[in-house]
DSSP file (Angstrom, degrees, kcal/mol; ACC not computed):
  #  RESIDUE AA STRUCTURE BP1 BP2  ACC     N-H-->O    O-->H-N    N-H-->O    O-->H-N    TCO  KAPPA ALPHA  PHI   PSI    X-CA   Y-CA   Z-CA
    1    1 A D     >        0   0    0      0, 0.0     4,-2.4     0, 0.0     5,-0.2   0.000 360.0 360.0 360.0 177.2  -52.2  -32.6  -34.9
    2    2 A K  H  >  +     0   0    0      1,-0.2     4,-2.4     2,-0.2     5,-0.2   0.861 360.0  52.1 -63.8 -38.8  -54.6  -30.2  -33.2
    3    3 A V  H  > S+     0   0    0      2,-0.2     4,-2.3     1,-0.2    -1,-0.2   0.962 113.4  43.1 -63.2 -51.2  -56.2  -32.8  -30.9
    4    4 A D  H  > S+     0   0    0      1,-0.2     4,-2.4     2,-0.2    -2,-0.2   0.892 114.2  51.5 -62.8 -40.0  -52.9  -34.1  -29.5
    5    5 A A  H  X S+     0   0    0     -4,-2.4     4,-2.3     2,-0.2    -1,-0.2   0.895 110.4  48.7 -64.9 -40.0  -51.5  -30.6  -29.1
    6    6 A T  H  X S+     0   0    0     -4,-2.4     4,-2.3     2,-0.2    -2,-0.2   0.913 112.0  47.8 -67.3 -42.8  -54.6  -29.4  -27.2
    7    7 A V  H  X S+     0   0    0     -4,-2.3     4,-1.9     2,-0.2    -2,-0.2   0.916 113.0  49.1 -63.6 -43.0  -54.5  -32.4  -24.9
    8    8 A A  H  X S+     0   0    0     -4,-2.4     4,-2.5    -5,-0.2    -2,-0.2   0.903 110.1  51.4 -63.0 -41.7  -50.8  -31.8  -24.3
    9    9 A R  H  X S+     0   0    0     -4,-2.3     4,-2.1     1,-0.2    -1,-0.2   0.909 107.9  52.0 -62.8 -42.3  -51.4  -28.1  -23.6
   10   10 A A  H  < S+     0   0    0     -4,-2.3     6,-2.0     1,-0.2     5,-0.3   0.896 110.8  48.2 -60.4 -40.1  -54.1  -28.9  -21.0
   11   11 A K  H >X S+     0   0    0     -4,-1.9     4,-2.3     4,-0.3     3,-1.2   0.917 112.3  48.6 -65.9 -43.4  -51.7  -31.3  -19.3
   12   12 A D  H 3< S+     0   0    0     -4,-2.5    -2,-0.2     1,-0.3    -1,-0.2   0.812 107.3  57.0 -65.7 -30.4  -48.9  -28.7  -19.3
   13   13 A E  T 3< S-     0   0    0     -4,-2.1    -1,-0.3    -5,-0.2    -2,-0.2   0.169 142.9 -44.2 -92.1  19.2  -51.2  -26.0  -17.9
   14   14 A G  T <4 S-     0   0    0     -3,-1.2    -2,-0.2     2,-0.1    -3,-0.2   0.595  83.2 -84.7 131.6  22.3  -52.2  -27.9  -14.8
   15   15 A D     <  -     0   0    0     -4,-2.3    -4,-0.3    -5,-0.3    -3,-0.1   0.915  63.0-166.1  51.3  48.7  -53.0  -31.5  -15.7
   16   16 A L        -     0   0    0     -6,-2.0     2,-2.1     1,-0.1    -1,-0.1  -0.352  29.3-107.9 -67.4 145.4  -56.5  -30.5  -16.7
   17   17 A P        +     0   0    0      0, 0.0     2,-0.4     0, 0.0    -1,-0.1  -0.478  65.0 145.8 -78.2  77.6  -59.0  -33.4  -17.2
   18   18 A L        -     0   0    0     -2,-2.1     2,-0.4   -11,-0.2    -7,-0.1  -0.951  30.3-167.4-120.0 133.3  -59.2  -33.3  -21.0
   19   19 A V        -     0   0    0     -2,-0.4     2,-0.4     2,-0.0   -16,-0.0  -0.971  12.9-147.2-118.1 133.4  -59.7  -36.2  -23.3
   20   20 A G        -     0   0    0     -2,-0.4     2,-0.4   -16,-0.0   -17,-0.0  -0.794  10.6-165.2-102.6 144.0  -59.2  -35.7  -27.1
   21   21 A F        +     0   0    0     -2,-0.4    -2,-0.0     1,-0.1   -18,-0.0  -0.980  20.0 179.2-128.3 140.1  -61.1  -37.6  -29.7
   22   22 A K  S    S+     0   0    0     -2,-0.4    -1,-0.1     1,-0.1   -19,-0.0   0.527  74.5  67.9-108.6 -15.1  -60.4  -38.0  -33.4
   23   23 A D     >  -     0   0    0      1,-0.1     4,-2.3     2,-0.0     5,-0.1  -0.935  69.9-152.1-111.0 118.9  -63.4  -40.2  -34.2
   24   24 A P  H  > S+     0   0    0      0, 0.0     4,-2.7     0, 0.0     5,-0.2   0.862  96.5  51.9 -60.0 -37.2  -66.8  -38.6  -33.9
   25   25 A E  H  > S+     0   0    0      2,-0.2     4,-2.5     1,-0.2     5,-0.2   0.915 109.8  48.9 -65.8 -42.1  -68.6  -41.8  -33.1
   26   26 A E  H  > S+     0   0    0      2,-0.2     4,-0.8     1,-0.2    -1,-0.2   0.897 112.0  50.4 -63.2 -40.1  -66.1  -42.6  -30.3
   27   27 A F  H >< S+     0   0    0     -4,-2.3     3,-1.0     2,-0.2     4,-0.4   0.963 112.4  44.9 -61.2 -53.2  -66.6  -39.1  -28.9
   28   28 A V  H >< S+     0   0    0     -4,-2.7     3,-1.5     1,-0.3    -2,-0.2   0.906 111.6  52.9 -59.9 -43.2  -70.4  -39.3  -28.9
   29   29 A N  H 3< S+     0   0    0     -4,-2.5    -1,-0.3     1,-0.3    -2,-0.2   0.659  99.7  64.2 -69.5 -14.7  -70.3  -42.8  -27.4
   30   30 A S  T << S+     0   0    0     -3,-1.0     2,-0.4    -4,-0.8    -1,-0.3   0.580  86.6  89.7 -82.2  -9.3  -68.1  -41.5  -24.5
   31   31 A I  S <  S-     0   0    0     -3,-1.5     4,-0.1    -4,-0.4     2,-0.1  -0.730  83.9-115.1 -96.0 135.5  -70.8  -39.2  -23.3
   32   32 A V        -     0   0    0     -2,-0.4     4,-0.2     2,-0.1    -2,-0.1  -0.422  53.1 -77.0 -66.4 137.9  -73.4  -40.3  -20.7
   33   33 A K  S    S+     0   0    0     -2,-0.1     2,-0.1     2,-0.1    -1,-0.1  -0.561 117.5  47.2 -82.0 147.4  -77.0  -40.4  -22.0
   34   34 A P  S    S-     0   0    0      0, 0.0     2,-0.1     0, 0.0    -2,-0.1   0.554  96.7-144.4 -69.2 139.4  -78.9  -38.3  -22.5
   35   35 A R        -     0   0    0     -4,-0.1    28,-2.3    -2,-0.1     2,-0.4  -0.450  18.2-169.0 -79.6 144.1  -76.0  -36.5  -24.2
   36   36 A R  E     -a   63   0A   0     -4,-0.2     2,-0.5    26,-0.2    28,-0.2  -0.968   7.0-174.4-132.2 116.7  -75.5  -32.8  -24.1
   37   37 A I  E     -a   64   0A   0     26,-2.8    28,-3.4    -2,-0.4     2,-0.5  -0.954   7.1-167.9-116.9 123.2  -72.9  -31.4  -26.5
   38   38 A I  E     +a   65   0A   0     -2,-0.5     2,-0.4    26,-0.2    28,-0.2  -0.946  17.7 179.6-107.2 127.5  -71.9  -27.7  -26.4
   39   39 A M  E     -a   66   0A   0     26,-2.7    28,-3.1    -2,-0.5     2,-0.5  -0.956  27.8-158.0-133.3 150.0  -69.8  -26.7  -29.4
   40   40 A L        +     0   0    0     -2,-0.4     2,-0.4    27,-0.2    26,-0.1  -0.884  34.8 153.3-124.3  95.4  -68.2  -23.5  -30.7
   41   41 A V        -     0   0    0     -2,-0.5     6,-0.1     3,-0.0    27,-0.1  -0.952  52.6 -88.9-127.5 143.6  -67.7  -23.9  -34.4
   42   42 A K      > -     0   0    0     -2,-0.4     5,-1.2    26,-0.1    26,-0.1  -0.192  54.4-103.6 -51.1 136.8  -67.5  -21.2  -37.1
   43   43 A A  T   5S+     0   0    0      3,-0.2     2,-0.3     4,-0.1    -1,-0.1  -0.141  83.1  25.5 -62.6 157.8  -70.9  -20.4  -38.5
   44   44 A G  T  >5S-     0   0    0      1,-0.2     4,-2.3     2,-0.1     3,-0.2  -0.677 123.4  -0.8  94.4-142.0  -72.1  -21.6  -41.9
   45   45 A K  H  >5S+     0   0    0     -2,-0.3     4,-2.5     1,-0.2    -1,-0.2   0.845 127.6  58.4 -57.7 -38.6  -70.8  -24.7  -43.6
   46   46 A P  H  >5S+     0   0    0      0, 0.0     4,-1.9     0, 0.0    -1,-0.2   0.951 111.8  39.5 -59.1 -48.0  -68.3  -25.7  -40.9
   47   47 A V  H  ><S+     0   0    0     -5,-1.2     4,-2.6    -3,-0.2     5,-0.2   0.888 113.9  54.7 -69.9 -36.8  -71.0  -25.9  -38.1
   48   48 A D  H  X S+     0   0    0     -4,-2.3     4,-2.4     1,-0.2    -1,-0.2   0.907 108.8  49.5 -60.1 -40.4  -73.5  -27.5  -40.5
   49   49 A G  H  X S+     0   0    0     -4,-2.5     4,-2.2    -5,-0.2    -1,-0.2   0.892 111.0  48.2 -65.8 -40.6  -70.9  -30.2  -41.2
   50   50 A V  H  X S+     0   0    0     -4,-1.9     4,-2.8     2,-0.2     5,-0.2   0.927 112.7  48.2 -66.2 -44.3  -70.2  -30.9  -37.6
   51   51 A I  H  X S+     0   0    0     -4,-2.6     4,-2.6     1,-0.2    -2,-0.2   0.927 111.8  50.1 -61.8 -44.1  -73.9  -31.1  -36.7
   52   52 A E  H  X S+     0   0    0     -4,-2.4     4,-0.7    -5,-0.2    -1,-0.2   0.911 113.0  46.9 -59.8 -42.9  -74.5  -33.5  -39.6
   53   53 A T  H >< S+     0   0    0     -4,-2.2     3,-0.7     1,-0.2     4,-0.3   0.938 115.2  44.1 -65.1 -48.1  -71.6  -35.7  -38.5
   54   54 A L  H >< S+     0   0    0     -4,-2.8     3,-2.1     1,-0.2     4,-0.4   0.878 103.6  63.0 -68.3 -38.1  -72.6  -35.8  -34.9
   55   55 A T  H >< S+     0   0    0     -4,-2.6     3,-0.6     1,-0.3    -1,-0.2   0.734  89.0  70.7 -64.0 -19.9  -76.3  -36.4  -35.4
   56   56 A K  T << S+     0   0    0     -4,-0.7    -1,-0.3    -3,-0.7    -2,-0.2   0.775 108.2  36.3 -61.8 -24.6  -75.5  -39.7  -37.1
   57   57 A F  T <  S+     0   0    0     -3,-2.1    -1,-0.2    -4,-0.3    -2,-0.2   0.377  98.4  99.7-112.7   1.4  -74.5  -41.0  -33.7
   58   58 A L    <   -     0   0    0     -3,-0.6     3,-0.0    -4,-0.4   -29,-0.0  -0.511  58.9-140.3 -90.9 159.3  -77.0  -39.3  -31.4
   59   59 A D    >   -     0   0    0     -2,-0.2     3,-2.2     1,-0.1   -24,-0.1  -0.731  39.8 -77.0-109.8 161.3  -80.3  -40.7  -29.9
   60   60 A P  T 3  S+     0   0    0      0, 0.0     3,-0.1     0, 0.0    -1,-0.1  -0.362 122.1  31.9 -54.5 135.8  -83.7  -39.1  -29.5
   61   61 A G  T 3  S+     0   0    0      1,-0.4     2,-0.1   -27,-0.1    -3,-0.0   0.197  88.9 122.6  95.8 -15.5  -83.4  -36.7  -26.5
   62   62 A D    <   -     0   0    0     -3,-2.2    -1,-0.4   -28,-0.1     2,-0.4  -0.411  50.6-145.2 -73.9 159.2  -79.7  -35.9  -27.0
   63   63 A L  E     -a   36   0A   0    -28,-2.3   -26,-2.8    -3,-0.1     2,-0.5  -0.985  17.1-164.8-136.1 136.3  -78.9  -32.2  -27.4
   64   64 A I  E     -a   37   0A   0     -2,-0.4     2,-0.6   -28,-0.2   -26,-0.2  -0.989  10.0-162.2-116.4 127.9  -76.5  -30.1  -29.4
   65   65 A V  E     -a   38   0A   0    -28,-3.4   -26,-2.7    -2,-0.5     2,-0.9  -0.954   7.1-153.3-109.0 119.9  -76.0  -26.5  -28.3
   66   66 A D  E     +a   39   0A   0     -2,-0.6   -26,-0.2   -28,-0.2   -28,-0.1  -0.826  21.1 169.9 -94.0 105.2  -74.4  -24.3  -31.0
   67   67 A G        +     0   0    0    -28,-3.1   -27,-0.2    -2,-0.9    -1,-0.1   0.271  41.5 109.0 -99.1  10.5  -72.6  -21.5  -29.2
   68   68 A G              0   0    0    -29,-0.4   -26,-0.1   -27,-0.1    -2,-0.0  -0.130 360.0 360.0 -76.7 179.4  -70.7  -20.2  -32.2
   69   69 A N              0   0    0    -28,-0.1   -27,-0.1   -26,-0.0    -1,-0.1   0.428 360.0 360.0-109.2 360.0  -71.4  -17.0  -34.0
């Protein structure tokens, strides 16, 4: 799948320190608080869905930066 392929590519391209997550809660919980998440997701419903999913696991003071277009 895309997560595994991206992690494998990072390893092949110089053993880059990349960790892949398939579970949004596990991803959010892996970030040191206060959390800062920068994302690049297609505008509209896709980004709205990602924000909705992630905010379920965020705390007050955590931050999401939407860098998509």
